[in-house]
Structures are given as structure tokens and as C-alpha cells.
C-alpha positions in Angstrom: 0.0 0.0 0.0 1.4 3.4 -1.0 1.0 6.6 0.9 2.0 10.2 0.0 3.8 10.7 3.3 4.6 9.2 6.6 2.0 11.5 8.2 -0.7 10.2 5.8 0.3 6.6 6.6 0.1 7.1 10.4 -3.3 8.9 9.9 -4.6 6.0 7.8 -6.8 3.8 10.1 -6.6 1.0 7.6 -2.9 0.5 8.5 -3.9 -0.8 12.0 -0.6 0.1 13.6 0.0 -0.1 17.3 0.3 -3.8 18.0 3.8 -4.2 16.5 6.5 -4.9 16.3 7.1 -2.3 13.5 10.1 -1.9 11.3 10.9 1.3 9.5 13.3 1.2 6.6 14.7 4.3 5.0 15.8 3.6 1.4 18.6 6.0 0.4 19.1 4.2 -2.9 17.8 1.1 -4.7 20.5 -1.3 -3.3 19.0 -4.5 -1.8 15.7 -3.0 -0.9 13.9 -6.2 -1.7 16.2 -8.4 0.4 16.0 -6.0 3.3 12.2 -6.2 3.3 12.2 -10.0 3.0 14.6 -10.2 5.9 12.4 -8.1 8.2 9.2 -10.0 7.2 11.0 -13.3 7.7 12.1 -12.1 11.1 8.5 -11.7 12.1 7.8 -8.0 12.1 4.1 -7.5 11.9 4.4 -4.3 9.9 7.2 -2.9 7.7 7.2 0.7 6.6 9.4 1.6 3.6 10.4 5.3 3.4 11.5 6.0 -0.1 11.5 8.6 -2.9 8.7 8.7 -5.4 9.0 6.0 -8.0 10.8 3.3 -6.0 9.7 -0.1 -7.2 9.5 -3.3 -5.3 7.9 -6.6 -6.2 4.1 -6.9 -6.2 4.2 -9.5 -3.5 6.2 -7.1 -1.2 4.0 -4.2 -2.1 1.0 -6.1 -0.8 2.7 -6.7 2.5 4.5 -3.5 3.3 3.5 0.2 3.7 5.4 2.5 1.3 5.5 6.2 2.3 7.0 8.9 0.0 9.8 10.6 2.0 12.7 13.0 1.5 15.3 10.4 2.3 18.3 12.8 1.8 17.1 15.5 4.2 19.4 16.0 7.2 18.3 13.6 10.0 15.6 12.0 7.8 15.5 8.7 9.6 15.7 10.2 13.1 12.8 12.6 12.3 10.7 9.7 11.0 11.3 7.5 14.0 10.4 10.3 16.4 7.2 10.9 14.5 6.4 7.2 14.9 7.2 7.4 18.6 4.6 10.1 19.0 1.9 8.2 17.2 2.6 4.7 18.5 3.3 4.7 22.3 3.9 1.3 23.6 4.8 -0.2 20.3 8.2 -1.9 19.7 10.0 -0.1 16.9 13.0 -1.1 14.8 14.7 1.2 12.3 17.3 0.7 9.6 18.5 1.7 6.2 18.2 -0.5 3.1 20.9 -3.2 2.9 21.0 -3.5 6.7 19.8 -6.7 8.3 18.9 -7.3 11.9 20.4 -10.4 13.5 19.9 -11.5 17.1 20.6 -14.7 19.1 18.7 -17.8 17.7 17.2 -15.7 14.9 17.5 -18.7 12.6 14.7 -20.4 14.5 13.1 -17.7 16.7 11.0 -14.7 15.6 11.5 -11.2 16.8 8.3 -11.3 18.8 9.9 -14.0 21.0 12.9 -11.8 21.5 10.7 -8.9 22.6 8.6 -11.1 24.9 11.8 -12.2 26.7 13.0 -8.6 27.1 9.6 -7.5 28.3 9.7 -10.2 31.0 13.1 -8.9 32.0 11.6 -5.4 32.2 13.9 -4.1 29.4 12.5 -1.6 26.9 15.5 -1.1 24.6 18.3 -3.1 23.0 21.8 -2.0 22.1 22.7 -3.1 18.5 25.8 -2.7 16.4 26.2 -1.8 12.7 28.8 -4.2 11.3 30.2 -3.2 7.8 30.0 -5.9 5.1 31.7 -5.6 1.7 32.2 -7.7 -1.4 35.4 -9.7 -1.6 35.9 -8.7 -5.3 35.2 -5.1 -6.2 35.8 -5.9 -9.9 32.8 -8.1 -9.9 30.7 -6.0 -7.5 31.3 -2.3 -8.3 29.0 -1.1 -5.6 30.9 -3.2 -3.0 27.7 -5.1 -2.1 27.5 -8.9 -2.4 25.3 -10.9 -0.1 26.7 -14.2 -1.6 30.4 -13.1 -1.0 30.2 -10.8 2.0 33.3 -10.0 4.1 33.8 -8.2 7.4 36.7 -7.0 9.5 37.4 -9.5 12.3 39.4 -7.1 14.5 39.7 -3.5 15.3 36.5 -3.1 17.3 36.7 -1.2 20.6 34.7 0.9 23.0 35.4 4.2 24.8 33.6 5.7 27.8 31.0 8.3 26.7 31.9 11.7 28.1 29.4 14.0 29.7 29.3 17.2 27.8 28.7 19.2 31.0 31.9 18.2 32.7 33.9 15.9 30.3 33.7 13.1 32.9 32.8 9.5 31.8 29.2 8.7 32.1 28.2 5.7 34.2 27.5 2.6 32.1 27.6 4.5 28.8 30.0 3.5 26.1 30.6 4.5 22.5 31.6 1.6 20.1 33.9 1.9 17.0 35.3 -0.4 14.4 34.9 -1.8 10.9 35.2 0.4 7.8 34.4 3.6 9.8 37.5 2.9 11.9 39.7 1.8 9.0 38.8 4.9 6.9 38.0 7.2 9.8 39.9 10.2 8.3 37.1 10.2 5.6 34.3 9.9 8.1 33.0 12.9 10.2 33.7 12.3 13.9 30.0 12.4 14.8 29.4 9.4 12.4 32.2 7.0 13.4 30.2 5.2 16.1 28.8 1.8 15.2 26.4 1.4 18.1 22.6 2.2 17.9 19.6 1.7 20.0 17.7 0.4 17.1 15.1 -1.8 18.8 13.0 -0.2 21.6 9.5 0.4 22.9 8.1 3.8 22.1 6.7 5.9 25.0 5.5 9.5 25.4 8.3 12.1 25.4 11.0 9.7 24.3 13.3 10.9 21.5 15.8 9.3 19.2 18.8 11.6 19.1 21.0 12.3 16.0 23.7 9.9 17.2 21.1 7.0 17.4 20.9 7.0 21.2 17.8 7.7 23.2 16.9 10.7 25.3 16.4 8.3 28.2 20.0 6.9 28.5 19.2 3.9 30.6 
């Protein structure tokens, strides 16, 4: 189902959101959009929202199962703004967000659905999960000019580390707050803005009134 905007989608009572879990995918280009959607549906997300520019095409089977909302995907903070809008509209719903060509993996995901993961976390009184973005790249760039190959994916096996997150107010380390680094963002860090070198995200959490996703993909409630 296609919608002219995310606001129109959230206003559409036919969408029947709120029971979750809900996945939001922001498609910055046309790379692996189909496989990203398939992965999320296979993981057991009840609803998948694809934020994409006008004219993006997916298979008819996928279009029948996901919600497509026209979105300015290249605006500054486009994904963060969309997630915060969903938080306001869907309190109590478990939300996951990602870009196209990103795939969520969790323990036992080969045999367990994401709803089982969330049920466990709810029983443990947890409302958010720390995740990491691990860079994958094709082994042969001559064969895969865009560096993407799901059949021959490589990753860095070392170079990952964490630093204590400093409190801007006094430059002291925050209690139980860490920033994680590694992968291609570490290897080519001189080409990556300092604010975008972290690989950690809070990308799976339960929405609640007043909560905000921040530009560095942490939440306004740190714990």
C-alpha cells in the first residue's frame, strides 16, 4: 500500500498500527531494498514501513505486505525525524529502524521470531536493546562495483573497541555509557565525520511519550 507521506500513513486507520513490532526502513538508494524487506518480514515484524523517494519499485508481493511512504530520504536527519514521529503516534509499540541493505540479526534468529525476543525482554523489564552496525563488503570489487554482495560478504574480524562516553557538562565519563567503534568507519576514519564514526545504535526499543531518538542514534532516556 502506497501513501503520499509518513503522516498520511500514520493517519490511515486501515494501517492498523500499534500492536507491533514495527520496522521502519529508509531507502537512500535502490540497493538491496527487496532483500531488506524480505529479511524483516521473515524475522516476524508485523508491519514494515518503507520510506522512499517517489517512483521506487518493489515486487508486487512485497508491495501487498508493506507500507510505502514517500519521503525526503536525503534530508538531514531524515530517519531520526521519521522514527520520532512514529514514537509520538505509537506509544507502547516496539520499533526497529534501519537503512536499506541493513539486516537485523539476534541470538537464535534462525529459529526464533523477533516477537519471541521482545517477549523475553519485556519479561526482563527491558525496553530497549543495544545493537551494532557491522560493515560488510564484497570480496571482489571488480565483480561488484558497488561493493555489495550478499553471496560473498566480508567483514573485519578485528579493530573493534569501546570508549567511555563523556558527559558534555563536565567531560567526565558517564556511568555505564559507552561508544563503540570499528569496521570500515574505523579503517577509513579520516574520511568519516567524527559524529558518524560510532557503530552502536539503540535500534530496537519500545516507544513511549516524550522519548526521543537523538542524531547519534541513542535515546533521550539513557538507561
